[in-house]
C-alpha positions, 0 to 999 in steps of 0.5 A: 522501524519495520516498513511493508510494501505491498506492490506488484510492479517491480519498477514502482516497488524499487523506487519506493524502496530507494525513496523510503530508504533515503529519507528514512535511513538505511536502517528501516526494516523494509520487507517488498510483498508482491501480492494480496496473499503474500502481503496479508500473510506477512502483516498477519504474522508480524504486523509492521509499524507502517504499510505503504499499499497499493490498492489493485493487486494480484491475488498471488505473487507472480512466479514462472509457470504458476498462476497469479489468480484474479486481479483484484481492483481493490486489493489494497482496500480489502487488506484493510478491511481484514486487518480491521477485523483482526485487530491490527493498528498498522498505519497505511498509506496508499500509493497508486498509479491509477485514477479509477478502481473497478469496472461499469458501476463498481467503478471507484475513483482514486478521490472516492476510495481515499475518502472511503478509506479515511471514513472507514479507517480513520485510526491507521489510513494516513492517506493515499498518494498518486504515483507518476512512473515518469515523475517525482510529483509523488515523492513530497506527498509521500514524504508529508505522510510518512511524517505522520507516522514518526508523530504517532510513534 
């Protein structure tokens, strides 16, 4: 099973890769992308079976002496919209460590964006996991959502 993780935090990305590898075995084909653009290009070129997606993403990968573009508070949501337009039906799990996204009148809570994704992408969006860098409470929820992917095979 090909799994893509689109995540810009190296610590969180490493934790996700290790957890998924331990849970599903090292035979999984796991790829990491660190921005909106690199993740979207990879998904469009070779759609994965499962996508673990951060909600807030930089536009471009971080590189020494290069711009990463603006921060996209709903970059994960924007990726989901683009995949729907292109007819890509990859199963998606959002894993985020933020409780709200955007600013002022555009602010959306974790609960609100999760409900919106369930409404707008019911065939592919499996759910959201609140990630805590200092704990492991996120693991059982992610494991539960990953089990749903296997049921759909």
